[in-house]
Every structure is written in C-alpha cells, then in structure tokens.
OpenMM code with the backbone's topology and positions (N, CA, C; nanometers):
from openmm import Vec3, app, unit

residues = "MET LEU VAL LYS LYS GLY GLU GLN ALA LEU HIS SER TYR ARG VAL GLN GLN GLY LEU PHE ARG ARG ASN GLN GLY ASP LYS ASP PHE HIS ILE ILE ARG THR ARG VAL LEU GLN ALA LEU SER PHE ILE GLN ALA HIS GLN SER ALA GLN GLU MET PHE LYS LYS GLU PHE ALA SER VAL ASN SER ASN CYS LEU SER LEU ALA GLU LYS ALA VAL ILE ASP GLU SER ARG ILE GLN VAL SER LYS ALA TYR GLY ALA ILE ASN ALA PHE ASP GLU GLU ASP VAL LYS ALA VAL LYS SER GLN TYR VAL CYS MET ILE LEU LEU HIS LYS ALA ALA SER TYR PHE ARG THR LEU ALA SER ASN GLY LEU MET THR GLU ARG GLU ALA ASN GLU PHE LEU ASP LYS TYR ASP LEU GLU LEU ARG ASN LEU ARG ILE SER ALA GLU LEU LYS THR ASP ILE THR TYR LYS SER ILE SER SER CYS LYS ILE ALA PRO ILE LEU GLU GLU".split()
positions = [
    Vec3(7.8587, 9.6277, 12.6755),
    Vec3(7.9869, 9.5605, 12.6724),
    Vec3(8.0981, 9.6536, 12.7219),
    Vec3(8.0922, 9.7820, 12.6783),
    Vec3(8.1931, 9.8786, 12.7201),
    Vec3(8.1878, 9.8990, 12.8711),
    Vec3(8.0664, 9.9037, 12.9264),
    Vec3(8.0525, 9.9227, 13.0703),
    Vec3(8.1148, 9.8054, 13.1448),
    Vec3(8.0921, 9.6835, 13.0947),
    Vec3(8.1492, 9.5650, 13.1594),
    Vec3(8.3017, 9.5706, 13.1546),
    Vec3(8.3603, 9.6102, 13.0425),
    Vec3(8.5061, 9.6214, 13.0313),
    Vec3(8.5589, 9.7262, 13.1289),
    Vec3(8.4859, 9.8373, 13.1420),
    Vec3(8.5260, 9.9408, 13.2367),
    Vec3(8.5232, 9.8898, 13.3789),
    Vec3(8.4195, 9.8142, 13.4129),
    Vec3(8.4088, 9.7554, 13.5461),
    Vec3(8.5247, 9.6591, 13.5719),
    Vec3(8.5593, 9.5779, 13.4719),
    Vec3(8.6693, 9.4835, 13.4872),
    Vec3(8.8018, 9.5563, 13.5088),
    Vec3(8.8250, 9.6604, 13.4315),
    Vec3(8.9494, 9.7369, 13.4445),
    Vec3(8.9561, 9.8031, 13.5811),
    Vec3(8.8428, 9.8574, 13.6261),
    Vec3(8.8388, 9.9227, 13.7560),
    Vec3(8.8627, 9.8224, 13.8679),
    Vec3(8.8040, 9.7053, 13.8572),
    Vec3(8.8247, 9.6014, 13.9581),
    Vec3(8.9726, 9.5623, 13.9629),
    Vec3(9.0313, 9.5396, 13.8476),
    Vec3(9.1740, 9.5039, 13.8430),
    Vec3(9.2588, 9.6153, 13.9032),
    Vec3(9.2199, 9.7370, 13.8756),
    Vec3(9.2920, 9.8522, 13.9291),
    Vec3(9.2893, 9.8507, 14.0818),
    Vec3(9.1706, 9.8296, 14.1386),
    Vec3(9.1568, 9.8278, 14.2842),
    Vec3(9.2344, 9.7121, 14.3468),
    Vec3(9.2259, 9.5950, 14.2837),
    Vec3(9.2933, 9.4767, 14.3377),
    Vec3(9.4438, 9.4986, 14.3429),
    Vec3(9.4969, 9.5665, 14.2435),
    Vec3(9.6414, 9.5823, 14.2339),
    Vec3(9.6928, 9.7122, 14.2938),
    Vec3(9.6075, 9.7876, 14.3630),
    Vec3(9.6520, 9.9137, 14.4224),
    Vec3(9.7649, 9.8939, 14.5220),
    Vec3(9.7719, 9.7803, 14.5851),
    Vec3(9.8769, 9.7574, 14.6836),
    Vec3(10.0126, 9.7306, 14.6225),
    Vec3(10.0190, 9.7167, 14.4922),
    Vec3(10.1451, 9.6845, 14.4263),
    Vec3(10.2161, 9.8111, 14.3785),
    Vec3(10.2487, 9.9002, 14.4696),
    Vec3(10.3139, 10.0253, 14.4330),
    Vec3(10.4594, 9.9982, 14.3960),
    Vec3(10.5052, 10.0633, 14.2918),
    Vec3(10.6455, 10.0543, 14.2576),
    Vec3(10.7227, 10.1673, 14.3254),
    Vec3(10.6512, 10.2736, 14.3569),
    Vec3(10.7103, 10.3876, 14.4269),
    Vec3(10.6159, 10.4299, 14.5380),
    Vec3(10.6609, 10.5180, 14.6214),
    Vec3(10.5764, 10.5676, 14.7293),
    Vec3(10.4725, 10.6645, 14.6755),
    Vec3(10.3601, 10.6754, 14.7481),
    Vec3(10.2595, 10.7729, 14.7105),
    Vec3(10.3183, 10.9119, 14.7243),
    Vec3(10.2660, 11.0046, 14.6450),
    Vec3(10.3136, 11.1413, 14.6509),
    Vec3(10.4404, 11.1635, 14.5725),
    Vec3(10.4725, 11.0745, 14.4830),
    Vec3(10.5948, 11.0831, 14.4044),
    Vec3(10.5836, 11.2009, 14.3065),
    Vec3(10.6580, 11.3067, 14.3336),
    Vec3(10.6525, 11.4261, 14.2493),
    Vec3(10.7110, 11.3988, 14.1113),
    Vec3(10.8114, 11.3129, 14.1052),
    Vec3(10.8703, 11.2793, 13.9760),
    Vec3(10.7663, 11.2147, 13.8851),
    Vec3(10.6855, 11.1280, 13.9422),
    Vec3(10.5842, 11.0623, 13.8607),
    Vec3(10.4822, 11.1624, 13.8100),
    Vec3(10.4476, 11.2607, 13.8917),
    Vec3(10.3521, 11.3628, 13.8465),
    Vec3(10.4071, 11.4352, 13.7238),
    Vec3(10.5352, 11.4659, 13.7259),
    Vec3(10.5983, 11.5319, 13.6111),
    Vec3(10.5984, 11.4381, 13.4906),
    Vec3(10.6341, 11.3121, 13.5140),
    Vec3(10.6346, 11.2132, 13.4051),
    Vec3(10.4947, 11.2003, 13.3468),
    Vec3(10.3946, 11.1888, 13.4335),
    Vec3(10.2558, 11.1741, 13.3896),
    Vec3(10.2145, 11.2919, 13.3017),
    Vec3(10.2459, 11.4116, 13.3482),
    Vec3(10.2097, 11.5316, 13.2718),
    Vec3(10.2776, 11.5320, 13.1351),
    Vec3(10.4057, 11.5008, 13.1326),
    Vec3(10.4802, 11.5045, 13.0063),
    Vec3(10.4370, 11.3935, 12.9102),
    Vec3(10.4086, 11.2752, 12.9636),
    Vec3(10.3628, 11.1654, 12.8774),
    Vec3(10.2263, 11.1994, 12.8172),
    Vec3(10.1353, 11.2513, 12.8987),
    Vec3(10.0034, 11.2881, 12.8465),
    Vec3(10.0143, 11.4011, 12.7442),
    Vec3(10.1022, 11.4971, 12.7696),
    Vec3(10.1246, 11.6035, 12.6721),
    Vec3(10.1793, 11.5476, 12.5417),
    Vec3(10.2752, 11.4582, 12.5520),
    Vec3(10.3346, 11.3993, 12.4321),
    Vec3(10.2313, 11.3178, 12.3542),
    Vec3(10.1501, 11.2403, 12.4261),
    Vec3(10.0463, 11.1614, 12.3585),
    Vec3(9.9451, 11.2526, 12.2889),
    Vec3(9.9085, 11.3623, 12.3547),
    Vec3(9.8168, 11.4586, 12.2931),
    Vec3(9.8804, 11.5241, 12.1708),
    Vec3(10.0076, 11.5585, 12.1839),
    Vec3(10.0828, 11.6190, 12.0742),
    Vec3(10.0871, 11.5244, 11.9540),
    Vec3(10.1154, 11.3974, 11.9811),
    Vec3(10.1224, 11.2972, 11.8746),
    Vec3(9.9869, 11.2847, 11.8050),
    Vec3(9.8806, 11.2735, 11.8850),
    Vec3(9.7464, 11.2593, 11.8276),
    Vec3(9.7094, 11.3828, 11.7448),
    Vec3(9.7425, 11.5009, 11.7954),
    Vec3(9.7125, 11.6241, 11.7218),
    Vec3(9.7872, 11.6279, 11.5889),
    Vec3(9.9147, 11.5913, 11.5908),
    Vec3(9.9922, 11.5914, 11.4664),
    Vec3(9.9386, 11.4888, 11.3665),
    Vec3(9.9056, 11.3706, 11.4153),
    Vec3(9.8546, 11.2684, 11.3244),
    Vec3(9.7199, 11.3083, 11.2645),
    Vec3(9.6348, 11.3684, 11.3448),
    Vec3(9.5060, 11.4171, 11.2926),
    Vec3(9.5280, 11.5295, 11.1922),
    Vec3(9.6199, 11.6201, 11.2259),
    Vec3(9.6498, 11.7311, 11.1353),
    Vec3(9.7076, 11.6805, 11.0034),
    Vec3(9.7922, 11.5777, 11.0087),
    Vec3(9.8477, 11.5215, 10.8858),
    Vec3(9.7369, 11.4681, 10.7956),
    Vec3(9.6432, 11.3961, 10.8554),
    Vec3(9.5322, 11.3405, 10.7770),
    Vec3(9.4479, 11.4511, 10.7154),
    Vec3(9.4162, 11.5530, 10.7951),
    Vec3(9.3369, 11.6653, 10.7439),
    Vec3(9.4136, 11.7399, 10.6350),
    Vec3(9.5429, 11.7582, 10.6572),
    Vec3(9.6265, 11.8286, 10.5600),
    Vec3(9.6268, 11.7533, 10.4268),
    Vec3(9.6454, 11.6226, 10.4339),
    Vec3(9.6459, 11.5410, 10.3122),
    Vec3(9.5116, 11.5500, 10.2411),
    Vec3(9.4050, 11.5433, 10.3192),
    Vec3(9.2709, 11.5479, 10.2614),
    Vec3(9.2429, 11.6825, 10.1955),
    Vec3(9.2844, 11.7905, 10.2595),
    Vec3(9.2559, 11.9250, 10.2103),
    Vec3(9.3476, 11.9686, 10.0956),
    Vec3(9.4745, 11.9287, 10.1020),
    Vec3(9.5707, 11.9843, 10.0080),
    Vec3(9.6172, 11.8887, 9.8990),
    Vec3(9.5794, 11.7641, 9.9061),
    Vec3(9.6168, 11.6729, 9.7986),
    Vec3(9.5488, 11.7192, 9.6704),
    Vec3(9.6233, 11.7182, 9.5648),
    Vec3(9.5688, 11.7599, 9.4364),
    Vec3(9.4466, 11.6757, 9.4024),
    Vec3(9.3391, 11.7434, 9.3652),
    Vec3(9.2125, 11.6744, 9.3398),
    Vec3(9.2266, 11.5752, 9.2246),
    Vec3(9.2964, 11.6136, 9.1213),
    Vec3(9.3081, 11.5275, 9.0031),
    Vec3(9.4067, 11.4123, 9.0231),
    Vec3(9.5209, 11.4406, 9.0851),
    Vec3(9.6236, 11.3373, 9.0941),
    Vec3(9.6325, 11.2726, 9.2320),
    Vec3(9.5631, 11.3281, 9.3300),
    Vec3(9.5628, 11.2739, 9.4652),
    Vec3(9.7043, 11.2608, 9.5231),
    Vec3(9.7898, 11.3616, 9.4932),
    Vec3(9.9250, 11.3616, 9.5482),
    Vec3(9.9576, 11.5011, 9.6002),
    Vec3(10.0627, 11.5101, 9.6778),
    Vec3(10.1029, 11.6360, 9.7392),
    Vec3(10.2179, 11.6999, 9.6630),
    Vec3(10.2247, 11.8332, 9.6667),
    Vec3(10.3378, 11.9041, 9.6070),
    Vec3(10.4592, 11.8865, 9.6978),
    Vec3(10.5754, 11.9299, 9.6510),
    Vec3(10.6974, 11.9187, 9.7312),
    Vec3(10.6864, 11.9990, 9.8609),
    Vec3(10.6276, 12.1175, 9.8541),
    Vec3(10.6112, 12.2000, 9.9745),
    Vec3(10.5168, 12.1317, 10.0736),
    Vec3(10.4110, 12.0727, 10.0223),
    Vec3(10.3153, 12.0027, 10.1090),
    Vec3(10.3800, 11.8789, 10.1716),
    Vec3(10.4615, 11.8080, 10.0932),
    Vec3(10.5326, 11.6924, 10.1474),
    Vec3(10.6307, 11.7348, 10.2565),
    Vec3(10.6928, 11.8514, 10.2382),
    Vec3(10.7863, 11.9018, 10.3391),
    Vec3(10.7137, 11.9287, 10.4718),
    Vec3(10.5918, 11.9812, 10.4622),
    Vec3(10.5128, 12.0061, 10.5835),
    Vec3(10.4807, 11.8743, 10.6533),
    Vec3(10.4379, 11.7750, 10.5778),
    Vec3(10.4059, 11.6434, 10.6344),
    Vec3(10.5310, 11.5802, 10.6947),
    Vec3(10.6430, 11.5898, 10.6248),
    Vec3(10.7684, 11.5325, 10.6763),
    Vec3(10.8092, 11.5990, 10.8082),
    Vec3(10.7955, 11.7304, 10.8173),
    Vec3(10.8293, 11.8013, 10.9406),
    Vec3(10.7374, 11.7560, 11.0549),
    Vec3(10.6112, 11.7369, 11.0244),
    Vec3(10.5172, 11.6887, 11.1254),
    Vec3(10.5555, 11.5486, 11.1716),
    Vec3(10.5953, 11.4638, 11.0785),
    Vec3(10.6385, 11.3279, 11.1148),
    Vec3(10.7628, 11.3304, 11.2026),
    Vec3(10.8531, 11.4221, 11.1738),
    Vec3(10.9733, 11.4367, 11.2554),
    Vec3(10.9351, 11.4769, 11.3977),
    Vec3(10.8397, 11.5697, 11.4095),
    Vec3(10.7940, 11.6124, 11.5421),
    Vec3(10.7287, 11.4965, 11.6184),
    Vec3(10.6507, 11.4141, 11.5486),
    Vec3(10.5885, 11.2972, 11.6109),
    Vec3(10.6963, 11.2002, 11.6580),
    Vec3(10.7976, 11.1810, 11.5754),
    Vec3(10.9078, 11.0922, 11.6124),
    Vec3(10.9799, 11.1428, 11.7373),
    Vec3(11.0000, 11.2732, 11.7459),
    Vec3(11.0639, 11.3312, 11.8642),
    Vec3(10.9765, 11.3117, 11.9886),
    Vec3(10.8457, 11.3230, 11.9713),
    Vec3(10.7538, 11.3036, 12.0843),
    Vec3(10.7595, 11.1589, 12.1324),
    Vec3(10.7628, 11.0637, 12.0391),
    Vec3(10.7784, 10.9230, 12.0785),
    Vec3(10.9117, 10.9022, 12.1504),
    Vec3(11.0157, 10.9689, 12.1021),
    Vec3(11.1463, 10.9597, 12.1675),
    Vec3(11.1415, 11.0131, 12.3097),
    Vec3(11.0667, 11.1219, 12.3297),
    Vec3(11.0528, 11.1783, 12.4644),
    Vec3(10.9802, 11.0803, 12.5561),
    Vec3(10.8784, 11.0140, 12.5039),
    Vec3(10.8060, 10.9142, 12.5835),
    Vec3(10.8972, 10.7971, 12.6154),
    Vec3(10.9729, 10.7526, 12.5168),
    Vec3(11.0622, 10.6373, 12.5366),
    Vec3(11.1760, 10.6667, 12.6343),
    Vec3(11.2027, 10.7945, 12.6597),
    Vec3(11.3086, 10.8307, 12.7540),
    Vec3(11.2664, 10.8031, 12.8984),
    Vec3(11.1371, 10.7925, 12.9218),
    Vec3(11.0874, 10.7646, 13.0570),
    Vec3(11.0874, 10.6156, 13.0828),
    Vec3(11.0831, 10.5806, 13.2103),
    Vec3(11.0759, 10.4419, 13.2509),
    Vec3(10.9510, 10.3774, 13.1912),
    Vec3(10.9690, 10.2605, 13.1325),
    Vec3(10.8592, 10.1923, 13.0638),
    Vec3(10.7417, 10.1634, 13.1572),
    Vec3(10.7712, 10.1263, 13.2805),
    Vec3(10.6639, 10.0969, 13.3768),
    Vec3(10.5832, 10.2218, 13.4099),
    Vec3(10.6508, 10.3359, 13.4214),
    Vec3(10.5795, 10.4609, 13.4471),
    Vec3(10.4890, 10.4972, 13.3301),
    Vec3(10.5395, 10.4811, 13.2096),
    Vec3(10.4602, 10.5123, 13.0902),
    Vec3(10.3384, 10.4214, 13.0818),
    Vec3(10.3578, 10.2938, 13.1098),
    Vec3(10.2454, 10.2003, 13.1085),
    Vec3(10.1419, 10.2379, 13.2148),
    Vec3(10.1882, 10.2805, 13.3312),
    Vec3(10.0962, 10.3217, 13.4375),
    Vec3(10.0148, 10.4428, 13.3940),
    Vec3(10.0804, 10.5394, 13.3324),
    Vec3(10.0102, 10.6595, 13.2851),
    Vec3(9.9054, 10.6213, 13.1812),
    Vec3(9.9439, 10.5390, 13.0859),
    Vec3(9.8504, 10.4972, 12.9813),
    Vec3(9.7330, 10.4190, 13.0401),
    Vec3(9.7609, 10.3323, 13.1342),
    Vec3(9.6555, 10.2520, 13.1963),
    Vec3(9.5565, 10.3400, 13.2712),
    Vec3(9.6084, 10.4344, 13.3489),
    Vec3(9.5212, 10.5252, 13.4216),
    Vec3(9.4375, 10.6087, 13.3248),
    Vec3(9.4972, 10.6505, 13.2168),
    Vec3(9.4267, 10.7321, 13.1177),
    Vec3(9.3149, 10.6514, 13.0511),
    Vec3(9.3421, 10.5269, 13.0166),
    Vec3(9.2402, 10.4414, 12.9568),
    Vec3(9.1256, 10.4184, 13.0548),
    Vec3(9.1579, 10.3974, 13.1822),
    Vec3(9.0530, 10.3806, 13.2839),
    Vec3(8.9648, 10.5054, 13.2911),
    Vec3(9.0266, 10.6226, 13.2836),
    Vec3(8.9481, 10.7468, 13.2849),
    Vec3(8.8555, 10.7544, 13.1643),
    Vec3(8.9068, 10.7179, 13.0486),
    Vec3(8.8246, 10.7199, 12.9268),
    Vec3(8.7068, 10.6254, 12.9416),
    Vec3(8.7324, 10.5044, 12.9904),
    Vec3(8.6243, 10.4070, 13.0071),
    Vec3(8.5198, 10.4557, 13.1074),
    Vec3(8.5637, 10.5173, 13.2150),
    Vec3(8.4686, 10.5695, 13.3128),
    Vec3(8.3835, 10.6821, 13.2543),
    Vec3(8.4455, 10.7700, 13.1770),
    Vec3(8.3696, 10.8774, 13.1123),
    Vec3(8.2684, 10.8211, 13.0124),
    Vec3(8.3088, 10.7215, 12.9362),
    Vec3(8.2176, 10.6604, 12.8398),
    Vec3(8.1008, 10.5901, 12.9097),
    Vec3(8.1305, 10.5227, 13.0195),
    Vec3(8.0250, 10.4547, 13.0937),
    Vec3(7.9260, 10.5564, 13.1503),
    Vec3(7.9758, 10.6663, 13.2048),
    Vec3(7.8876, 10.7702, 13.2584),
    Vec3(7.8018, 10.8299, 13.1470),
    Vec3(7.8617, 10.8532, 13.0329),
    Vec3(7.7873, 10.9062, 12.9184),
    Vec3(7.6779, 10.8100, 12.8740),
    Vec3(7.7076, 10.6819, 12.8786),
    Vec3(7.6108, 10.5788, 12.8410),
    Vec3(7.4879, 10.5848, 12.9316),
    Vec3(7.5091, 10.5981, 13.0625),
    Vec3(7.3960, 10.6037, 13.1545),
    Vec3(7.3173, 10.7334, 13.1394),
    Vec3(7.3846, 10.8432, 13.1072),
    Vec3(7.3118, 10.9683, 13.0790),
    Vec3(7.2233, 10.9512, 12.9563),
    Vec3(7.2765, 10.8836, 12.8550),
    Vec3(7.1992, 10.8585, 12.7333),
    Vec3(7.0792, 10.7704, 12.7618),
    Vec3(7.0982, 10.6645, 12.8391),
    Vec3(6.9856, 10.5771, 12.8758),
    Vec3(6.8758, 10.6561, 12.9464),
    Vec3(6.9156, 10.7418, 13.0386),
    Vec3(6.8174, 10.8215, 13.1133),
    Vec3(6.7463, 10.9206, 13.0216),
    Vec3(6.8206, 10.9855, 12.9331),
    Vec3(6.7586, 11.0845, 12.8441),
    Vec3(6.6665, 11.0193, 12.7418),
    Vec3(6.6902, 10.8928, 12.7094),
    Vec3(6.6032, 10.8213, 12.6152),
    Vec3(6.4891, 10.7482, 12.6853),
    Vec3(6.4805, 10.7628, 12.8161),
    Vec3(6.3716, 10.7021, 12.8909),
    Vec3(6.3874, 10.5528, 12.9155),
    Vec3(6.5049, 10.4988, 12.8946),
    Vec3(6.5285, 10.3565, 12.9155),
    Vec3(6.5670, 10.3255, 13.0599),
    Vec3(6.5812, 10.4294, 13.1385),
    Vec3(6.6188, 10.4150, 13.2784),
    Vec3(6.5697, 10.5416, 13.3486),
    Vec3(6.5295, 10.5285, 13.4719),
    Vec3(6.4839, 10.6473, 13.5439),
    Vec3(6.6028, 10.7354, 13.5798),
    Vec3(6.5737, 10.8621, 13.6042),
    Vec3(6.6791, 10.9551, 13.6450),
    Vec3(6.7446, 10.9085, 13.7751),
    Vec3(6.6643, 10.8568, 13.8647),
    Vec3(6.7162, 10.8103, 13.9934),
    Vec3(6.8149, 10.6955, 13.9740),
    Vec3(6.7782, 10.5986, 13.8896),
    Vec3(6.8674, 10.4858, 13.8621),
    Vec3(6.9971, 10.5339, 13.7972),
    Vec3(6.9814, 10.6218, 13.6992),
    Vec3(7.0996, 10.6744, 13.6301),
    Vec3(7.1893, 10.7504, 13.7265),
    Vec3(7.1288, 10.8288, 13.8150),
    Vec3(7.2080, 10.9065, 13.9101),
    Vec3(7.2857, 10.8175, 14.0064),
    Vec3(7.2309, 10.7020, 14.0402),
    Vec3(7.3049, 10.6083, 14.1257),
    Vec3(7.4328, 10.5627, 14.0565),
    Vec3(7.4213, 10.5291, 13.9276),
    Vec3(7.5396, 10.4880, 13.8521),
    Vec3(7.6355, 10.6059, 13.8342),
    Vec3(7.5789, 10.7231, 13.8031),
    Vec3(7.6633, 10.8403, 13.7803),
    Vec3(7.7383, 10.8798, 13.9075),
    Vec3(7.6726, 10.8686, 14.0222),
    Vec3(7.7417, 10.8973, 14.1479),
    Vec3(7.8584, 10.8009, 14.1692),
    Vec3(7.8337, 10.6742, 14.1372),
    Vec3(7.9398, 10.5731, 14.1509),
    Vec3(8.0575, 10.6057, 14.0595),
    Vec3(8.0282, 10.6399, 13.9333),
    Vec3(8.1359, 10.6702, 13.8391),
    Vec3(8.2067, 10.7998, 13.8746),
    Vec3(8.1322, 10.8954, 13.9282),
    Vec3(8.1944, 11.0195, 13.9706),
    Vec3(8.2947, 10.9933, 14.0824),
    Vec3(8.2558, 10.9110, 14.1791),
    Vec3(8.3462, 10.8745, 14.2882),
    Vec3(8.4682, 10.7993, 14.2350),
    Vec3(8.4460, 10.7064, 14.1436),
    Vec3(8.5578, 10.6307, 14.0855),
    Vec3(8.6525, 10.7223, 14.0094),
    Vec3(8.5980, 10.8198, 13.9356),
    Vec3(8.6830, 10.9143, 13.8634),
    Vec3(8.7664, 10.9980, 13.9603),
    Vec3(8.7037, 11.0428, 14.0689),
    Vec3(8.7788, 11.1196, 14.1683),
    Vec3(8.8903, 11.0354, 14.2288),
    Vec3(8.8585, 10.9112, 14.2629),
    Vec3(8.9615, 10.8224, 14.3192),
    Vec3(9.0731, 10.7971, 14.2196),
    Vec3(9.0379, 10.7805, 14.0930),
    Vec3(9.1391, 10.7575, 13.9901),
    Vec3(9.2276, 10.8799, 13.9733),
    Vec3(9.1682, 10.9995, 13.9732),
    Vec3(9.2483, 11.1215, 13.9609),
    Vec3(9.3447, 11.1355, 14.0786),
    Vec3(9.2936, 11.1096, 14.1985),
    Vec3(9.3791, 11.1198, 14.3169),
    Vec3(9.4920, 11.0178, 14.3099),
    Vec3(9.4586, 10.8951, 14.2735),
    Vec3(9.5618, 10.7919, 14.2676),
    Vec3(9.6622, 10.8210, 14.1571),
    Vec3(9.6165, 10.8816, 14.0476),
    Vec3(9.7088, 10.9169, 13.9396),
    Vec3(9.8036, 11.0270, 13.9859),
    Vec3(9.7520, 11.1224, 14.0621),
    Vec3(9.8366, 11.2301, 14.1110),
    Vec3(9.9339, 11.1820, 14.2178),
    Vec3(9.8937, 11.0797, 14.2931),
    Vec3(9.9785, 11.0304, 14.4012),
    Vec3(10.0612, 10.9089, 14.3610),
    Vec3(10.0571, 10.8721, 14.2353),
    Vec3(10.1332, 10.7592, 14.1836),
    Vec3(10.0919, 10.6288, 14.2509),
    Vec3(9.9621, 10.6034, 14.2533),
    Vec3(9.9156, 10.4724, 14.2932),
    Vec3(9.9208, 10.3914, 14.1656),
    Vec3(10.0263, 10.3203, 14.1484),
    Vec3(10.0568, 10.2533, 14.0228),
    Vec3(9.9655, 10.1341, 13.9989),
    Vec3(9.9303, 10.1141, 13.8726),
    Vec3(9.8620, 9.9924, 13.8313),
    Vec3(9.9464, 9.9288, 13.7229),
    Vec3(9.9381, 9.7997, 13.7111),
    Vec3(10.0163, 9.7364, 13.6069),
    Vec3(9.9376, 9.7361, 13.4779),
    Vec3(10.0078, 9.7312, 13.3695),
    Vec3(9.9467, 9.7347, 13.2380),
    Vec3(9.8564, 9.6140, 13.2162),
    Vec3(9.8878, 9.5011, 13.2804),
    Vec3(9.8065, 9.3810, 13.2638),
    Vec3(9.6637, 9.4023, 13.3112),
    Vec3(9.6407, 9.5001, 13.3962),
    Vec3(9.5077, 9.5201, 13.4517),
    Vec3(9.4050, 9.5544, 13.3458),
    Vec3(9.4468, 9.6121, 13.2336),
    Vec3(9.3510, 9.6431, 13.1287),
    Vec3(9.3838, 9.5710, 12.9994),
    Vec3(9.4717, 9.4745, 13.0044),
    Vec3(9.5117, 9.4072, 12.8816),
    Vec3(9.3964, 9.3315, 12.8181),
    Vec3(9.2932, 9.3001, 12.8947),
    Vec3(9.1783, 9.2314, 12.8367),
    Vec3(9.0878, 9.3270, 12.7616),
    Vec3(9.1054, 9.4574, 12.7840),
    Vec3(9.0238, 9.5552, 12.7121),
    Vec3(9.0722, 9.5672, 12.5680),
    Vec3(8.9793, 9.5833, 12.4758),
    Vec3(9.0149, 9.5972, 12.3352),
    Vec3(9.0815, 9.7309, 12.3060),
    Vec3(9.0684, 9.8279, 12.3960),
    Vec3(9.1253, 9.9606, 12.3741),
    Vec3(9.2743, 9.9620, 12.4014),
    Vec3(9.3239, 9.8773, 12.4880),
    Vec3(9.4634, 9.8822, 12.5299),
    Vec3(9.5628, 9.8804, 12.4137),
    Vec3(9.5477, 9.7954, 12.3111),
    Vec3(9.6469, 9.7958, 12.2030),
    Vec3(9.6534, 9.9259, 12.1252),
    Vec3(9.5504, 10.0072, 12.1294),
    Vec3(9.5506, 10.1345, 12.0582),
    Vec3(9.6597, 10.2252, 12.1108),
    Vec3(9.6924, 10.2127, 12.2369),
    Vec3(9.7901, 10.3009, 12.2959),
    Vec3(9.9335, 10.2609, 12.2675),
    Vec3(9.9537, 10.1476, 12.2053),
    Vec3(10.0883, 10.1064, 12.1686),
    Vec3(10.1343, 10.1874, 12.0483),
    Vec3(10.2646, 10.1999, 12.0316),
    Vec3(10.3189, 10.2721, 11.9149),
    Vec3(10.2807, 10.2038, 11.7874),
] * unit.nanometer
topology = app.Topology()
chain = topology.addChain("A")
for resn in residues:
    res = topology.addResidue(resn, chain)
    for name in ("N", "CA", "C"):
        topology.addAtom(name, app.Element.getBySymbol(name[0]), res)
C-alpha cells in the first residue's frame, strides 16, 4: 500500500512539474528549503526530547515534574514555538513545496527499503529488486535536483497520502 501511495505521489509530482511558481535555479528557495527543513528537524528533536525528558525525570511515585523540570520543558516549548514562527515567516506555498518534496523523499526511501527487504527474505529475486531499486534511485536523484532547482509541486499532489496531515502544525 505504501509503495502504491509513493507511486501516486510521484506521478502527481511529474504531472505538475510544469506548474512552476518561480524560475528554476531560485537561490532564495534553496535558502528557504534549507531553513524550513532545519526548523522541522529542530521541532521534531525538541518534541522527542520533551517526551524523553518527561519519561526519565517525572517522579516515579507522583508522575509529575518538579519546578526546575517544568522550566526546562517550558523553555523547550518556547523554542518550538519560535521555530514554528520562523517557518510561518516564509511564503506558505514555498513551505508546502518543501514539505511535499520531503514527504516524496521519505516515501521513495521507504519503497526502496521495502524492495530490499523482499529480496533479503527471498520473496523476490535480486535482479527484480535491483530493477525497482534502480528506478527509485533515479527518482530520488531527480527529486533532489528538482528540490534544489525549485521545481515546485503543489501540496495537493500528495494530499491523498495518509502521511501528509502529519506535517501540519
């Protein structure tokens, strides 16, 4: 099912490649892309750290945090809020394009991993798996190039994927 969703997203991506909002080679978009991905990574790291912190430092008996521990969590939440603010400062269409391209990359990596697993479990020959892996490798390269050159895709291209809502605030 995941492979089919990845194929659908990739097809939509290719169909809509002609709908550029900016010219290819847009250096501003490269900067936006880098900063949005950094902010998203920062947010995910802080949220994971908050969960681990709560799990590790919550009092075993009362399942609550001390004032100092709450201050650490509050500071982390403030940092996450600032990161969301930094993302919101960018053009919404650019942010959606970055997120869409990133989701497509994730789906392609998962699909490639799936075929490696099938081959290693003997459910598919190495030759068959390599044909799929070569295809996904080419698609990943094309996606990276298009992401660097601001070949924009619209957010609707992956809206049918169940993963897309995860990227919303």
